[in-house]
Structures are given as structure tokens and as C-alpha cells.
C-alpha positions as CSV (number, residue, x, y, z in Angstrom):
1,M,-31.0,2.2,-3.9
2,N,-30.8,-1.8,-2.8
3,M,-29.1,-1.8,0.5
4,Q,-26.6,-4.5,-0.1
5,L,-25.5,-2.9,-3.5
6,A,-24.8,0.3,-1.9
7,R,-22.4,-1.6,0.4
8,I,-20.1,-2.6,-2.4
9,L,-20.9,0.4,-4.8
10,P,-17.2,1.5,-5.1
11,E,-16.1,-1.8,-6.6
12,V,-19.4,-2.3,-8.7
13,I,-18.6,1.1,-10.4
14,L,-14.6,0.1,-10.6
15,T,-15.5,-3.4,-12.1
16,I,-18.1,-1.6,-14.6
17,T,-15.1,0.6,-15.4
18,G,-12.3,-2.0,-16.0
19,V,-14.6,-4.1,-18.1
20,I,-16.0,-0.9,-20.3
21,I,-12.2,-0.3,-21.1
22,M,-11.6,-3.9,-22.3
23,L,-14.5,-3.8,-24.4
24,A,-13.6,-0.6,-25.9
25,E,-9.7,-1.3,-26.6
26,P,-10.7,-3.6,-29.7
27,L,-12.7,-0.8,-31.4
28,L,-10.1,1.8,-31.1
29,Q,-8.0,1.5,-34.3
30,K,-4.5,0.0,-34.1
31,N,-2.3,3.2,-34.0
32,S,-4.6,5.2,-32.4
33,S,-4.0,6.6,-28.8
34,R,-5.5,4.8,-25.6
35,K,-4.9,8.0,-23.2
36,P,-9.0,8.2,-23.4
37,L,-9.1,5.2,-22.0
38,G,-7.1,6.1,-19.1
39,W,-9.1,9.1,-19.0
40,F,-12.3,7.2,-18.6
41,A,-10.4,4.9,-15.7
42,V,-9.8,8.3,-13.9
43,L,-13.6,9.5,-14.0
44,G,-14.5,5.8,-13.2
45,T,-11.8,6.0,-10.1
46,L,-13.3,9.3,-9.1
47,A,-16.9,8.1,-9.2
48,A,-15.5,5.2,-6.9
49,L,-14.0,7.9,-4.5
50,F,-17.4,9.5,-3.9
51,A,-19.0,6.4,-3.6
52,S,-17.1,5.6,-0.9
53,M,-17.2,9.0,0.9
54,W,-21.0,8.6,0.4
55,Q,-21.0,5.3,2.5
56,L,-19.8,7.1,5.4
57,H,-23.3,8.3,5.4
58,L,-24.8,4.8,5.3
59,P,-25.1,2.6,8.9
60,D,-22.9,0.4,10.1
61,G,-24.2,-3.2,8.7
62,T,-23.3,-6.2,6.7
63,A,-24.4,-7.3,3.3
64,Y,-24.3,-10.7,1.4
65,F,-25.2,-13.3,3.9
66,G,-22.5,-11.2,6.1
67,T,-19.5,-11.5,4.3
68,V,-19.2,-7.8,3.8
69,Q,-19.2,-5.1,6.3
70,T,-19.5,-1.4,6.2
71,D,-18.2,0.4,8.9
72,A,-15.8,3.9,9.4
73,Y,-13.0,1.4,9.3
74,S,-13.6,0.1,5.8
75,V,-14.4,3.2,4.3
76,F,-11.3,5.1,5.4
77,F,-8.9,2.3,3.5
78,H,-11.7,2.5,0.7
79,V,-11.1,6.1,0.2
80,L,-7.1,5.8,0.8
81,I,-7.2,3.0,-1.8
82,A,-9.1,4.9,-4.5
83,G,-7.2,8.0,-3.8
84,I,-4.0,5.9,-5.0
85,V,-5.4,4.5,-8.0
86,L,-6.6,7.8,-8.9
87,A,-2.7,9.4,-8.6
88,T,-1.4,6.3,-10.2
89,L,-3.7,6.7,-13.0
90,L,-2.7,10.2,-13.8
91,V,1.0,9.2,-13.7
92,S,0.5,6.8,-16.2
93,L,-1.5,8.6,-18.7
94,D,1.9,10.0,-20.1
95,S,4.6,7.5,-18.4
96,I,2.9,4.6,-20.3
97,D,3.1,4.2,-24.2
98,G,-0.2,5.8,-24.9
99,S,-0.4,4.1,-28.4
100,A,0.6,0.6,-27.5
101,E,-2.3,-1.8,-27.9
102,S,-2.2,-3.4,-24.5
103,V,-2.0,0.1,-22.7
104,G,-6.1,-0.3,-22.1
105,E,-5.6,-3.8,-20.3
106,F,-3.3,-1.9,-18.6
107,F,-5.7,0.9,-17.1
108,A,-8.3,-2.0,-16.7
109,L,-5.9,-4.2,-14.8
110,I,-5.5,-1.2,-12.2
111,C,-9.3,-1.1,-12.1
112,F,-9.6,-4.6,-11.1
113,G,-6.8,-4.6,-8.5
114,A,-8.4,-2.0,-6.8
115,V,-11.6,-4.0,-6.5
116,G,-10.0,-6.8,-5.0
117,M,-8.1,-4.1,-2.3
118,M,-11.2,-2.9,-1.5
119,L,-12.6,-6.2,-1.2
120,M,-10.4,-7.1,1.2
121,T,-10.7,-4.1,3.5
122,S,-14.6,-4.9,3.8
123,A,-14.5,-8.7,3.9
124,V,-15.6,-9.8,7.3
125,E,-15.3,-13.7,5.9
126,L,-12.1,-15.3,5.0
127,L,-12.7,-16.8,2.2
128,L,-13.7,-13.4,0.7
129,V,-10.6,-12.0,2.0
130,F,-8.7,-14.6,-0.3
131,I,-10.9,-13.9,-3.3
132,G,-10.4,-10.1,-3.0
133,L,-6.4,-11.0,-2.3
134,E,-6.2,-13.0,-5.5
135,I,-7.9,-10.5,-7.8
136,S,-5.3,-7.6,-6.6
137,S,-2.5,-10.2,-6.9
138,I,-3.0,-11.2,-10.2
139,S,-3.4,-7.8,-11.7
140,T,-0.2,-6.9,-10.1
141,Y,1.6,-9.7,-11.4
142,I,0.6,-8.7,-15.0
143,M,1.2,-5.1,-14.4
144,A,4.6,-6.0,-13.5
145,C,5.6,-7.6,-16.6
146,F,4.1,-4.8,-18.5
147,R,7.6,-4.1,-19.9
148,R,7.7,-7.4,-21.6
149,K,11.2,-6.1,-24.0
150,S,13.0,-5.5,-20.9
151,A,14.7,-8.4,-19.9
152,K,14.1,-7.4,-16.0
153,G,10.1,-7.1,-16.8
154,P,9.3,-11.1,-17.1
155,E,12.3,-11.8,-14.2
156,S,10.5,-9.4,-12.1
157,A,7.0,-10.7,-12.7
158,I,8.1,-14.4,-12.3
159,K,10.0,-13.8,-9.2
160,Y,6.7,-11.9,-7.9
161,F,4.6,-14.5,-9.0
162,L,6.2,-17.5,-7.9
163,L,6.4,-15.8,-4.1
164,G,3.4,-14.8,-4.2
165,S,2.0,-17.9,-4.8
166,F,3.9,-19.7,-1.8
167,A,2.2,-16.6,0.4
168,T,-1.1,-17.5,-1.0
169,A,-0.6,-21.2,-0.3
170,F,0.4,-20.2,3.5
171,F,-2.8,-17.9,4.0
172,L,-5.1,-20.5,2.5
173,Y,-3.3,-23.1,4.4
174,G,-4.0,-20.8,7.6
175,I,-7.9,-20.3,6.8
176,A,-8.1,-24.3,6.4
177,L,-6.6,-24.8,10.0
178,I,-8.6,-22.3,11.2
179,F,-11.8,-23.2,9.8
180,G,-10.8,-26.6,11.3
181,A,-10.3,-25.6,14.6
182,T,-13.5,-23.2,15.3
183,G,-15.8,-24.5,12.0
184,T,-16.6,-21.3,10.6
185,T,-14.4,-18.7,8.4
186,A,-16.6,-15.7,10.1
187,I,-13.9,-13.3,11.7
188,A,-16.4,-12.1,14.1
189,A,-17.4,-15.7,14.6
190,I,-14.0,-17.2,15.3
191,G,-13.3,-14.4,17.9
192,R,-16.4,-15.5,19.5
193,I,-16.0,-19.2,19.5
194,L,-12.1,-18.8,20.8
195,T,-13.2,-17.0,23.9
196,V,-15.0,-19.9,25.0
197,G,-12.4,-23.1,26.4
198,Q,-9.1,-23.9,25.6
199,T,-7.7,-22.2,22.2
200,P,-7.1,-25.0,19.9
201,L,-3.6,-25.7,18.4
202,L,-4.8,-25.5,15.0
203,A,-6.2,-22.1,15.4
204,V,-2.4,-21.1,16.6
205,V,-0.8,-22.7,13.8
206,G,-3.4,-21.0,11.5
207,L,-2.8,-17.7,12.6
208,A,1.3,-18.2,12.2
209,M,0.5,-19.2,8.5
210,I,-1.7,-15.9,7.9
211,L,0.9,-13.9,9.5
212,I,3.5,-15.7,7.1
213,G,1.2,-15.3,4.0
214,I,0.6,-11.7,4.8
215,G,4.1,-10.7,5.6
216,F,4.9,-11.8,2.2
217,K,2.3,-9.6,0.6
218,V,3.5,-6.3,2.7
219,S,7.4,-7.5,2.5
220,A,7.9,-7.5,6.2
221,A,11.1,-9.3,7.0
222,P,12.0,-12.3,7.2
223,F,9.5,-12.4,4.1
224,Q,11.0,-9.6,1.9
225,V,13.1,-11.2,-0.5
226,W,11.5,-10.4,-3.5
227,T,11.0,-6.9,-3.1
228,P,14.0,-5.3,-4.8
229,D,14.4,-7.0,-7.8
230,V,10.6,-6.8,-8.5
231,Y,10.6,-3.0,-7.8
232,E,13.7,-2.3,-10.0
233,G,12.0,-4.6,-13.0
234,A,8.5,-3.2,-12.7
235,P,7.5,0.5,-14.4
236,S,7.5,3.0,-11.7
237,P,3.8,3.9,-11.9
238,V,3.5,0.1,-10.9
239,V,5.8,0.5,-8.2
240,G,3.9,3.3,-6.6
241,L,0.9,1.5,-6.8
242,M,2.2,-2.1,-5.6
243,S,4.2,-0.5,-2.7
244,T,1.4,1.4,-1.2
245,A,-2.3,0.4,-2.2
246,P,-2.1,-3.6,-1.6
247,K,0.0,-3.1,1.8
248,A,-2.4,-0.6,2.9
249,A,-5.2,-3.2,1.9
250,A,-3.4,-6.2,3.6
251,F,-2.5,-4.6,6.4
252,A,-6.1,-3.6,7.1
253,V,-6.7,-7.3,6.8
254,L,-4.2,-7.9,9.1
255,L,-5.5,-5.7,11.7
256,R,-9.3,-6.9,11.2
257,I,-8.2,-10.4,11.7
258,L,-5.7,-9.8,14.6
259,Y,-7.8,-7.6,16.5
260,V,-11.4,-9.0,15.9
261,A,-10.7,-12.9,15.2
262,F,-7.8,-13.5,17.7
263,P,-7.7,-10.8,20.6
264,L,-7.8,-13.7,23.0
265,L,-4.3,-14.9,21.5
266,H,-2.6,-11.6,21.4
267,Y,0.4,-13.3,24.0
268,H,0.9,-15.3,20.7
269,W,1.0,-12.9,18.2
270,Q,2.2,-9.7,19.7
271,P,5.8,-11.3,20.0
272,L,6.2,-12.2,16.4
273,V,4.6,-9.2,15.3
274,W,7.6,-7.4,17.5
275,W,10.2,-9.2,16.0
276,M,8.7,-8.9,12.5
277,A,8.4,-5.0,13.3
278,V,12.2,-4.6,14.5
279,L,13.4,-7.2,11.7
280,S,12.0,-5.3,8.8
281,M,13.2,-1.9,10.2
282,C,16.7,-3.3,10.6
283,V,16.7,-5.2,7.1
284,G,15.5,-2.4,5.0
285,N,17.3,0.5,6.6
286,L,20.5,-1.4,6.6
287,G,19.7,-3.2,3.3
288,A,19.3,0.3,1.6
289,L,22.6,1.8,3.0
290,R,24.2,0.0,0.1
291,Q,22.2,0.5,-2.7
292,Q,23.2,2.7,-5.5
293,N,19.9,1.8,-7.8
294,V,17.2,4.3,-6.8
295,K,14.2,2.2,-7.2
296,R,16.0,-0.9,-5.3
297,M,16.8,1.7,-2.6
298,L,13.0,2.5,-2.3
299,A,12.4,-1.1,-2.1
300,Y,14.6,-1.6,1.0
301,S,12.7,1.8,2.5
302,S,9.3,0.2,1.8
303,I,10.3,-2.8,3.9
304,A,11.9,-0.5,6.6
305,N,8.2,1.4,6.6
306,A,6.3,-1.7,6.6
307,G,8.1,-2.2,10.0
308,Y,7.4,1.4,11.6
309,L,3.6,0.5,10.6
310,L,4.0,-3.0,12.1
311,A,5.2,-1.4,15.6
312,A,1.7,0.0,15.9
313,F,0.3,-3.3,15.9
314,T,1.6,-4.4,19.1
315,A,-0.1,-1.6,21.1
316,L,-3.6,-3.7,21.5
317,S,-5.5,-0.1,21.9
318,Q,-7.5,2.5,19.9
319,E,-4.3,4.5,19.4
320,G,-2.8,2.1,17.8
321,V,-5.0,1.1,15.3
322,A,-5.4,4.6,14.7
323,A,-1.9,5.3,14.3
324,A,-0.9,2.2,11.7
325,S,-4.3,3.6,9.8
326,F,-2.8,7.1,9.6
327,Y,0.8,6.1,8.6
328,A,-0.4,4.1,5.9
329,V,-2.2,7.6,4.5
330,T,1.1,9.5,4.9
331,Y,3.2,6.7,3.5
332,A,1.0,6.3,0.3
333,A,0.9,10.0,-0.1
334,M,4.6,10.3,0.0
335,N,5.7,7.4,-1.9
336,V,3.1,7.6,-5.1
337,G,4.5,11.4,-5.1
338,I,8.4,10.1,-5.2
339,F,7.6,7.3,-7.6
340,A,6.1,9.7,-9.7
341,V,8.7,11.9,-10.2
342,V,11.0,9.0,-10.9
343,S,8.8,7.7,-13.4
344,H,8.6,11.0,-15.2
345,A,12.0,11.6,-15.1
346,G,13.5,7.8,-16.2
347,G,10.7,7.5,-18.7
348,F,9.3,4.3,-19.4
349,G,12.6,2.5,-20.1
350,D,13.8,3.7,-16.5
351,R,16.9,5.8,-17.8
352,L,17.8,7.5,-14.6
353,T,18.5,4.1,-12.5
354,L,21.3,5.4,-10.2
355,V,21.6,7.7,-7.7
356,Q,24.4,9.6,-9.4
357,D,22.0,9.9,-12.6
358,Y,20.2,12.5,-10.6
359,R,22.6,14.9,-10.1
360,G,21.6,18.6,-11.0
361,L,17.8,17.3,-11.5
362,A,16.8,20.2,-9.3
363,Y,18.5,22.6,-11.9
364,R,17.5,21.0,-15.1
365,S,13.3,20.8,-13.4
366,P,13.3,22.8,-10.8
367,L,9.7,21.1,-10.0
368,L,10.6,17.9,-10.5
369,G,13.7,18.6,-8.0
370,G,11.7,20.4,-5.4
371,A,8.7,17.8,-5.3
372,M,11.4,14.7,-5.0
373,A,13.4,16.8,-2.1
374,F,9.8,17.5,-0.2
375,F,8.9,13.8,-0.3
376,L,12.4,12.5,0.8
377,I,12.2,15.2,3.7
378,S,8.9,13.6,4.3
379,L,10.1,10.1,4.1
380,I,13.0,11.1,6.9
381,G,10.3,12.7,9.3
382,I,11.1,16.2,9.2
383,P,8.4,18.3,11.1
384,F,5.8,20.1,9.2
385,T,5.8,16.7,6.7
386,G,3.2,13.9,7.1
387,G,6.1,11.4,7.5
388,F,6.7,13.1,10.8
389,F,3.3,13.1,12.5
390,G,3.0,9.4,11.2
391,K,6.2,8.3,12.8
392,F,5.3,10.2,15.7
393,Y,1.8,8.7,16.2
394,V,3.4,5.0,15.8
395,F,5.9,5.2,17.9
396,A,3.9,7.0,20.7
397,A,1.4,4.3,20.6
398,A,4.2,1.2,21.0
399,L,5.6,3.6,23.8
400,H,2.0,3.7,25.3
401,S,1.6,0.1,25.6
402,G,4.8,-0.5,27.2
403,M,7.0,-1.2,23.6
404,V,10.4,0.9,24.8
405,W,12.7,-1.2,23.4
406,L,10.7,-1.4,20.0
407,T,10.3,2.5,20.3
408,I,14.6,2.8,20.6
409,I,15.2,0.5,18.0
410,G,12.4,2.3,15.6
411,L,13.9,5.4,16.2
412,I,17.5,4.6,15.8
413,N,16.2,3.1,12.2
414,S,14.8,6.8,11.3
415,G,18.3,8.1,12.1
416,I,19.9,5.2,9.8
417,A,17.4,6.1,7.0
418,C,18.4,9.8,6.9
419,Y,21.9,8.7,5.6
420,Y,20.4,7.6,2.4
421,Y,17.3,9.9,1.9
422,L,20.1,12.4,2.4
423,R,22.3,11.3,-0.1
424,L,19.7,11.2,-3.0
425,L,18.4,14.7,-1.8
426,A,22.2,16.1,-2.0
427,A,22.6,14.4,-5.6
428,V,19.3,16.3,-6.6
429,Y,20.7,19.7,-5.6
430,S,24.3,19.0,-6.7
431,K,25.9,21.2,-9.2
432,P,24.7,19.9,-12.6
433,V,26.8,17.7,-14.9
434,H,26.7,17.4,-18.5
435,T,24.2,14.3,-19.3
436,D,22.0,13.3,-22.1
437,L,19.8,11.9,-19.6
438,L,18.9,14.5,-17.5
439,D,18.9,16.4,-20.7
440,G,16.1,14.3,-22.3
441,I,13.6,15.0,-19.2
442,P,10.6,16.3,-20.8
443,R,8.4,19.1,-19.4
444,P,5.8,17.9,-16.6
445,T,2.5,17.3,-18.5
446,M,-0.8,18.1,-16.8
447,P,-1.7,14.5,-15.6
448,L,1.6,14.5,-13.8
449,L,1.2,18.1,-12.3
450,L,-2.4,17.1,-10.9
451,A,-0.7,14.0,-9.3
452,L,1.9,15.7,-8.0
453,V,-0.5,18.5,-6.5
454,L,-2.4,15.6,-4.8
455,T,0.8,14.1,-3.4
456,V,2.3,17.0,-2.1
457,A,-0.8,18.4,-0.9
458,A,-1.6,15.3,1.2
459,T,1.8,15.1,2.6
460,L,1.5,18.9,3.3
461,I,-1.7,18.8,5.2
462,L,-1.1,15.4,6.8
463,G,1.9,17.3,8.3
464,I,0.2,20.8,9.4
465,V,-3.2,19.8,10.0
466,P,-3.7,16.2,10.7
467,G,-6.7,16.3,13.3
468,Q,-9.4,15.5,10.4
469,V,-7.6,12.2,9.3
470,L,-6.7,11.2,12.4
471,S,-10.1,11.3,13.9
472,L,-11.4,9.4,10.7
473,A,-8.7,7.0,11.7
474,R,-9.9,7.0,15.3
475,A,-13.4,6.3,14.0
476,G,-12.5,3.2,12.2
477,A,-10.3,1.9,15.2
478,N,-13.3,1.8,17.3
479,T,-15.0,-0.5,15.3
480,L,-11.9,-2.9,15.9
481,V,-10.7,-2.2,19.4
482,P,-13.6,-3.2,21.5
483,Y,-13.0,-6.9,20.7
484,V,-9.4,-6.5,22.8
485,T,-11.0,-4.9,25.5
486,T,-13.0,-7.5,25.9
487,A,-10.8,-10.4,25.6
488,M,-7.9,-8.7,27.7
489,K,-10.4,-8.0,30.9
């Protein structure tokens, strides 16, 4: 196989999968089921997942004029994104109306969005990062509006699109300023140029604008205003996807930019990331305390979790990069899992919106209730779950780097988060009341069971034997940390 093609093989597979789905859908009869297209997307995602793991055997290197790089770091996030997309497709097979004509487009958009996210994680050129970001963003904008007959669906998509456009503008202007300061948009070349002579002011301003742009994408405070409304209005499977995969890709990009292109400017960006982490944790957890709507509560929870992950960025070490990568995996497993439960229990129209609507869920459906309880316990950070080790490694990395106050603030926020997670958990196991909402919950289907098995198993394995995933995260961190180490000498 051509080596250049091999370095983008997962993206090629997902692109072909999406194109075939788009071409095949018009050939189906108007009222026939579109589920076969969903299963074809599942097979394409599995093939991309195996292709990503196969890339581990390739020697590290670049392709297409040095714009794409295959290494342990990019492969780690390729596998993570493919796993999230796989679980999302399985959940969507039954939660999305299979006879609707636009369902094929929905499955294709998931594949195309994954292509953009994977390109972001392997790109070592800022313009290609921007292209991948746009491919991912446009796909999620459209999927957020999939419930067109609901008033909240178009509203959430418009808010997401408008604020996402502002974020894109900040990111693009940041790239332009950095190009003006250094004469290049190659990430490694920027780092080499900035180590010689005085740092141009344009580069500092450009870095600040890139931080703002990515801050919007990962819903980190103070750029989180769009998150609750978009999460509430979008279909639950889409929320499970957009709260994990695009964020993982954006965090991977931010790590590469900060640690490779701007390690010399760590005294500029480290305090900014510190404050973003603190604000995200505080705004997210305090905002979630007042929420009665489950999806809005989980939206604020995602803001807080973005803060936990940003705390690892301040470590400036291999431990910090590995902790951030590991936390991205643990958060993806438990968040996709809990939205799988919310999606199936509430249905396509989100019948169960409030915390009290889930009262007695464990008695009506022990499987769904037990799965939700397990994911909530992991989000709290109870031992023997992935959430425990995720927070442990993040706060340990911050503490070892001297960020004592950041660690204390993070631990206090973790304690605050227990309240709203336990409030939902108590409702799930409260004495059931007669309600038509819970009586209408369908039996779990095979695709949903597969998605729950994947997410529960991942959360459990990460909480009992995290060593393998952590070693892979450290291998990826080794490709970034030398730049920081050299610049700080």
C-alpha cells in the first residue's frame, strides 16, 4: 500500500462509507427502513477503527508535504474517535426514526464529522487543522437540527452555528497572525522559529485568539454560553457525540499547538489555561446545581469536565499530556454511555426531560437504571470506575507541577458535583410512581445493548486495569513533551 495513503487510511475509509450511504439512500423506497444504511456505517467505522490500530505498526512520519503526521499520539485519538462514533451509531439505530428519508444523511454526517475530527488530531499544519475543524463543525451543526419539527431543534442549531462561526473566526485570525509573525503555518516550524530571537507580539496575540477559538469548541468557561441550550435541543445521540468526540479532537489539537508550537511561551499561556480550568470547573458545577432538566445538567457537567481536563494542560510534562489523554477516554466512555440511556429512555422526542421524570427508572427497567447509576458513579469519581483514575491522574499531574491551588479547587468542585449526580441517582432508585412516561419505555434493543456493553466495559476496565491505556497515552505524550523540555532548559 502507498505509505502516504496508509497515513490517512481511517479517514479514507470513513469518507468512502459516507459517500456510499449518500448514493445508496435515494435508491431505497420512500417508506423502507434506513437501518441497513446505519449498519453499513457501523461496519465502515469498525474498519476505520482497525485501520487506526494498524497504523501503530507504521513508522512515525509525515505525508502529503508534511501536513499529516502518523505517530502514537494521533493514533491514540483516532482509536478514541472511532470508538465514540461506533457507540453513537449503535445508539442511533433505534433512537432515530429508521423510516425517515433523511436518516441516511444522518449516518453519513456522523462519518464525515469523524473524518474532520481525525484530520484534526493528525494534522501538523494549522490550515489543515482548520479544514478538519470545519468538516467536523458543519456536520455537527446539521445533526443538532435533526429534530426539525421541534422548536428547540432549529433554535439549538442556530445558536450552535452562530457562536461556532465566531469561534472559527477567532481561530482563523489567530492562524493569520501567527503566519504574519513566523512566515509559516507548520506547527513544528513555528516552534523552531520562536526559539530564535525575541518573541513577536503578533505570535502572542495569535495564540490568545486560538485559545479563544478552541475554548468555544470545547465549551470551556467563559466561552460556554451555547452549551446548555444546544444540548437541550439536539437529539440525545448527537449530544453524546458532540460532547465527546469533537472535544477530544479539539483538546488533542490544543495540546499539540501549545506543546509543539508554543512551548517557549508557556509563561503566557499557562496562566490563561489555569484560569480557564478554574472558571470551567466552578461555572459548570455551580450551574448544574440549579438544573432540573437532565440534559442541561449534563451540559453544565461537560463544562466542568472540560475544566478538569484543562487542569492537566498546566503540568508541562509527559504526565500532564498522558493524564489529559487518559481523561478524554474515560469521559468519553461514561458520557456516551449515559446519553445512550437518556436517548433510549426518553425516545426521539425526549419524553423524559426532568430529573423527577426518571423517578423509579431502575424498577421499570433494571438494565437502564443500573447502567445510568454506574455512569453517574463514574462521573462522581468513585473507585473501580474510569472516572476515579481519570481525576486521580489529572490532579496528580497538576499537583506534581506545583499547581496546589488548582488541585484544591478541582477537588472542591468534585465534591460539589456529587450533589447533582446523586440527586439524579436517587431519583432513578426512588420508589416508582405511576406515570405514562416511564410506562412507555421500550425494551432495550440489540444495538443499544452493544453500545452499553462497550461503554460499561470501557468504564470498568479503565477503573480496574488502566495500565494499558495509560501506557498508550504516555507513548503519545512522548512525541510532544520533548519540545517543552527543550524550550524550558
